[in-house]
DOZA-429769 format. One record per residue: x, y, z of N, C-alpha, C in turn. Coordinates in steps of 0.001 Angstrom, whole numbers, padded with zeros to 6 digits, always signed. Each point is the difference from the previous one (the first is absolute). Layout:
BEGIN
XYZXYZXYZ;...
! end
This chain:
BEGIN
+015098-018794-035977-000149-000968-000597-000861-000830+000841;+000019-001071+000432-001734-000289+000724+000429-001378+000197;-000127-000748+001101+000435-000900+001190-001156-000374-000078;-000187-001652+000544-000970-001211+000188-001338+000746+000676;+000712+000639+000957-001024+000846+000930-001080+001088-000497;+000423+000254-001321-000685+001001-000968+000516+001587+000407;+001026+000347+000585+000784+000753+000898+000848+000711-001397;+000142+001250+000067+000516+000376-001637+001622+001093+000933;+001117-000578-000844+001125+000504+000282+000553+000924-000903;+000250+001104-000083+000685+001117-000917+001172+000208+000239;+000595-000649+000875+001925+000055+000909+000173-001073+000939;+001163-000092-000174+000563-000837+001339-000266+001103+001240;+000153-000992+001426-000039+000794+000825+001216+000558+000176;+000489+000788+001003+001261+000661+000444+001246-001432+000498;+000864+000375-000400+000914-001024+000346-000244+000083+001825;+000326-000658+000831+000623+000027+001322+001493+000217+000373;+000844+000401+001013+001371+000348+000194+000202-001302-000194;-000646-000988+000812+000904-001016+000371-000368-001397-001531;-000406+000467-000987-000040-000708-001574+001304+000282-000229;+000015-001212-000890+001536-000188-000451+000013+001217-001405;+001084+000821-000311-000352+000449-000799+000162-000720-001672;+000885-001051-000208-000113-000675-001336-001592-000522+000086;-000729-000594+000800-001394-000459-000406-000596+001316-000181;-000306+000857+000639-000818+001186-000406+000275+000456-001670;+000976+000485-000115+000310+000287-001018-000178-000756-001596;+000170-001436+001013-000653-001072-001409-001262+000006-000293;-000420+000250+001093-001462+000501+000281-000790+000775-000566;+000963+000883+000002-000345+001428-000849+000164-000516-001176;+000879-000376-000306-000039-000195-001803-001044-001299-000362;-000354-000519+000697-001256-001147-000678-000924+000565-000002;-000323+000455+001172-001555+001080-000314+000170+001196-001277;+001134+000313-000348-000172+000882-000777-000196-000433-001648;+000708-001357-000112-000282-000803-001043-001304-000638+000158;-000348-000340+001163-001453-000213-000289-001252+000416-000242;+000529+001761+000548-001661+000996-000837+000517+000387-001569;+001471-000040-000382-000118+000513-001249-000258-001227-000633;-000124-001408-000263-000127-001415-000163-001656-000059+000288;-000627+000459+000919-001960+000412-000301+000008+000502-000435;+000544+001468-000212-000723+001240-000804+000486-000665-001677;+000818-000798-000371+000285-000318-001152-001491-000980-000522;+000446-001476+001057-001318-000496-000875-000913+000361+000726;-000780+001479+000675-001290+000467-000562+000036+000581-000688;+000559+000759-001091+000398+001299-001169+000011-001635-000981;+000558-001446+000023-000654-000919-000974-001536-000714-000262;-000092+000202+001303-001261-001093+000338-001134+001167-000474;+000293+001767+000078-001221+000862+000063-000119-000112-001756;+001694-000379-000940-000265+000222-001391-000986-001064-000440;+000048-001564+000864-000207-000652-000538-001647-000054+000302;-000129+000214+000734-001870+000202+000753-000338+000982-001245;+000609+001144-000357-000434+001224-000970-000541-001408-001921;+001443-000344-000364-000317-001029-000894-000868-000670-000145;-000427-001074+001319-001203-000805-000052-001050+001128+000075;-000181+000940+000321-001563+000527-000058+000298+000976-001601;+000769+000369-001236+000375-000261-000719-000920-000951-001006;+000912-001052+000391-000461-000837-000829-001266-001028+000271;-000904+000682+001268-000715-000671+000435-000197-001319+000052;+001356-000740+000868-000151-001336+000552-000902+000093+001084;-000222-001503+000742-000712-000106+000803+001016-001146+001018;-000913+000124+001269+000590-001195+001390-001013-000949-000176;+000076-001211-000224-001312-001107+000879+000170+000523+001518;-001207+000167+000856-000011-000029+001240+001069-000463+000889;+000353-001279-000386+001173-000685+000668+001623+000816-000101;-000208+000345-001139+001213+000707-000570-000186+001301+000496;-000261+000640+000420-000766+001468-000081+000610-000438+002034;-000786-000500+000607+000274-000378+001089+002263-000204+000272;+000343-001068-000554+001383+000073+000203+000757+000775-000163;+000196+000754-001598+000382+000286-000517+000003+001507+000467;-001327+000794+000311-000291+001452+000397-000066-000105+001291;-001344-000614+000927-000352+000598+001071+001006-000932+000622;+000106-001175+000112+000949-000791+001273+001371+000588-000453;+000431+000844-001139+001896+000078+000280-000119+001601+000595;+001217+000214+000977-000311+000932+000446+000364+001660-000473;+001307-000471-000938+000151+001389-000940-001162+000538-000955;-000788-000970-000767-000811+000243-000943-001562-000006+000724;+000318-000337+001359-001704+000529+000679-000218+001811+000488;+001591+000100-000120+000094+001527+000826-000277+000535-001396;+000204-000291-000857-000007+000695-001806-001450-000046-000462;-000484-001113+000417-001099-000655-000490-001090+001354+001057;-000172-000065+000893-000808+001199+001063-000068+001363-000877;+001216+000036-000402-000240+001600-000887-000948-000082-001391;-000658-001227-000475-001010-000230-001189-001309-000031+000488;-000731-000136-001200-001522-000558+000081+000188-001381-000708;-000649-000604+000619+000178-001602-000708-001596-000382-000689;-000524-000456-000836-000752-000426-000225-000140-001603-000692;-001317-000911+000935+000133-001051-000765-000808-000334-001037;+000750-000768-000631-000935-000965-001291-000615-000900-000014;-001195-000364-000299-000700-001665-000609+000257-000574-001158;-000319-001329-000035+000580-000505-000683-000185+000279-001734;-000988+001281-000162-000348+000617-001207+001076+000842-000333;+000661+000736+000925+000901+000874-000015-000663+001480+000160;-001080-000276+000466-001324+001058+000411+000664+000643+001800;+000155+001833-000008+000406+000040+001886-001589-000451+000728;+000553-000805+001163-000561-000259+001029-000275+000774+000840;+001333+000335+000454+000545+000502+001020+001189+001058+000401;-000377+000925+000160+001050+000653-000006+000552+000810+001548;+001412-000208+000350-000190+000949+001446+001963+000301+000786;-000347+000673+000138+001297+000872+000278+001009-001288+000492;-000527-000486+001308+001016-001115-000048-000274-001027+000572;+000312-001462-000393-000838-001382+000681+000662-000118+001322;-000518+000425+001517+000421+000301+000970+000066-001402+000845;+000784-000649+000607+000157-001264+000788+001648+000080+000112;
! end
């Protein structure tokens, strides 16, 4: 999981001997639940992106920014894809591995 600073964590820090045992157990349980939820959301969103590609659906630039680029989970999934831009006549005009910002 990634925090606001951009640092990625794969687990909780080791508990200190002075930490409350109940709080440590609760934090570990919450961490496991969140990891499972994130994995499930990732699978669901991956399937949705696949279906969008199969159906040849498109986003407007503002929808793309809001729904893909600026949404943390979708941004991570979107970085794995090659994106193309289209003009009003539905002709491809720009391809990009990722729209950086």
